[in-house]
C-alpha atoms as one frame of an Amber mdcrd trajectory, in Angstrom:
protein
 -68.007  -5.554  23.590 -64.917  -4.309  25.326 -62.903  -6.911  23.355 -64.127
  -5.572  20.037 -63.450  -1.985  21.115 -59.923  -2.753  22.298 -59.354  -4.887
  19.196 -60.580  -2.089  16.973 -58.413   0.467  18.728 -55.416  -1.822  18.535
 -55.973  -2.481  14.870 -56.418   1.232  14.184 -53.232   1.986  16.157 -51.186
  -0.693  14.426 -52.626   0.211  11.050 -51.501   3.821  11.550 -48.002   3.025
  12.753 -46.829   0.923   9.809 -48.123   3.497   7.409 -46.127   6.236   9.172
 -43.064   3.971   9.435 -43.430   3.099   5.763 -43.514   6.819   4.932 -40.483
   7.427   7.147 -38.595   4.575   5.492 -39.480   5.915   2.079 -38.267   9.371
   3.065 -35.036   7.912   4.533 -34.395   5.991   1.319 -34.908   9.124  -0.762
 -32.486  11.059   1.464 -29.913   8.244   1.253 -30.229   8.207  -2.529 -29.732
  11.982  -2.618 -26.613  11.686  -0.430 -25.321   8.849  -2.607 -25.928  10.983
  -5.674 -23.920  13.813  -4.129 -21.089  11.429  -3.248 -21.099   9.993  -6.771
 -21.054  13.524  -8.202 -18.083  14.442  -5.977 -16.220  11.265  -6.961 -16.933
  11.948 -10.634 -15.569  15.481 -10.183 -12.405  14.059  -8.561 -11.940  11.585
 -11.407 -12.464  14.374 -13.953  -9.775  16.517 -12.283  -7.397  13.549 -12.210
  -8.144  12.966 -15.917  -7.117  16.568 -16.626  -3.798  16.021 -14.823  -3.340
  12.671 -16.569  -3.726  14.351 -19.964  -1.245  17.050 -18.931   1.283  14.263
 -18.223   0.951  12.662 -21.686   3.952  14.570 -23.168   6.145  13.548 -20.200
   5.340   9.855 -20.454   5.721   9.939 -24.251   9.406  10.856 -23.693  10.152
   7.883 -21.437  11.930   5.099 -23.370  10.041   1.839 -23.834  12.874  -0.017
 -22.088  12.104   1.775 -18.801   9.339  -0.125 -17.064   9.312   1.739 -13.751
   6.104   3.632 -14.329   2.562   2.343 -14.568   0.323   5.365 -14.921  -3.409
   4.985 -14.531  -6.454   6.157 -12.609  -7.999   3.863 -10.031 -11.626   4.696
  -9.338 -11.669   3.480  -5.742 -12.375   5.525  -2.659 -10.616   7.917  -3.044
  -9.807   7.929  -6.752  -6.062   8.057  -7.454  -3.798   8.783 -10.396  -0.947
   6.293 -10.038   2.464   7.305 -11.346   4.269   4.155 -10.231   3.903   1.533
  -7.531   4.696   3.914  -4.658   3.615   7.355  -5.895   0.183   8.666  -6.745
  -1.924  11.807  -6.915  -5.052  12.091  -4.810  -7.397  15.023  -4.433  -7.281
  16.969  -1.166 -10.186  17.343   1.221 -11.470  20.381  -0.638 -11.592  18.257
  -3.851  -9.727  20.997  -5.757  -6.187  20.498  -4.459  -3.931  17.930  -6.106
  -1.789  16.079  -3.561   1.181  14.148  -4.996   2.282  11.597  -2.392   4.789
   8.781  -2.111   4.501   5.766   0.162   7.752   4.958   1.974   8.652   2.450
   4.645   8.311   5.297   7.160   4.850   6.336   6.005   3.350   8.536   3.334
   5.099  11.773   2.399   3.629  14.652   0.397   5.895  15.531  -2.535   3.739
  18.366  -3.892   0.392  19.970  -3.192  -1.269  22.598  -5.348  -4.476  23.663
  -7.075  -2.466  24.284 -10.241  -2.127  21.393 -12.714   1.165  22.759 -14.106
   2.762  22.862 -10.650   1.857  19.256  -9.891   2.900  18.150 -13.390   6.300
  19.780 -12.810   6.683  17.949  -9.480   5.799  14.661 -11.187   8.343  15.421
 -13.954  11.053  15.925 -11.321  10.025  12.710  -9.567  10.150  10.714 -12.820
  13.613  12.125 -13.597  14.915  11.178 -10.122  13.515   7.652 -10.435  15.147
   7.211 -13.845  18.527   8.369 -12.474  18.162   5.938  -9.539  17.476   3.154
 -12.042  20.554   4.063 -14.110  22.733   4.072 -10.993  21.380   0.715  -9.879
  22.101  -0.810 -13.286  25.619   0.694 -13.392  26.800  -0.944 -10.163  29.736
  -3.238 -10.910  29.966  -6.492  -9.035  33.514  -7.162  -7.830  34.655 -10.585
  -9.011  36.985 -12.436  -6.647  39.877 -14.055  -8.528  40.071 -17.847  -8.157
  43.504 -17.677  -6.472  42.126 -15.593  -3.589  39.628 -18.267  -2.592  41.119
 -20.334   0.257  41.212 -24.081  -0.363  38.521 -26.100   1.371  39.783 -28.087
   4.324  38.473 -31.327   5.556  36.404 -31.093   8.724  37.162 -34.684   9.674
  40.499 -33.840  11.349  39.111 -31.359  13.905  36.180 -33.692  14.613  38.489
 -36.649  15.400  40.751 -34.423  17.525  37.704 -33.287  19.519  36.574 -36.864
  20.067  40.027 -37.889  21.337  40.169 -34.903  23.694  36.680 -35.697  25.019
  37.578 -39.362  25.578  40.761 -38.346  27.402  38.818 -36.022  29.703  36.218
 -38.726  30.460  38.998 -41.247  31.185  40.683 -38.775  33.539  37.426 -38.048
  35.364  36.711 -41.779  35.750  40.260 -42.408  37.037  40.022 -39.636  39.626
  36.575 -40.853  40.742  37.845 -44.449  41.208  40.915 -43.310  43.184  38.745
 -41.307  45.616  36.314 -44.159  46.137
C-alpha cells in the first residue's frame, strides 16, 4: 500500500513538473522570439537608414568615370549592416542607431573619418574621400619608371676565375699547414 502511495505521489509530482517546465519553455521561446523580432526591427531600421544615405550618394557615383574601378558601393546586411564605399571604407550605424559613422580600415586599425546624424554631412565626407582616392590613383598612374640605358649596365663577369683563385689559395694553405705539422713531428 505504501508502494502505491509513494508511486502515486511520485507520478503526481513528476506529472506536475514537466507541465510547469513545458510552460516555462514555451514562455522562454515566446520571449526569445520577441527579442529576435526587436533585433530584426532594429537591423531593418539600420538598413533603411543606410539605404537613405546610399540614395543620397547616387549623384556622386554617377559622376565617377567608368574607367575608375576603385569603388564598389553596396550594402551588406550582416551584423552590423554596412554601406561599403570601397574595399577599406564603409559606413556603419553608431550605437544609438541614428548616427552614421564613416570609417576606414588601415594597417594601424580603424579610423573614423566622419560621424554625424545628418545625411548631408556624411555624404560630403564621402565625397571628399572619393576625391582624395581618385587623386591618389592619378598620382600612382603618373609615376614614371626610370629606364637605365644599356651602356650603364656593367658587363657580366665570369665567376669561374675567382672560384679557381680561391681553390688555389685554399690548397696552398692546406699544403703549408701539412708541411708545418710534419716538420714539428
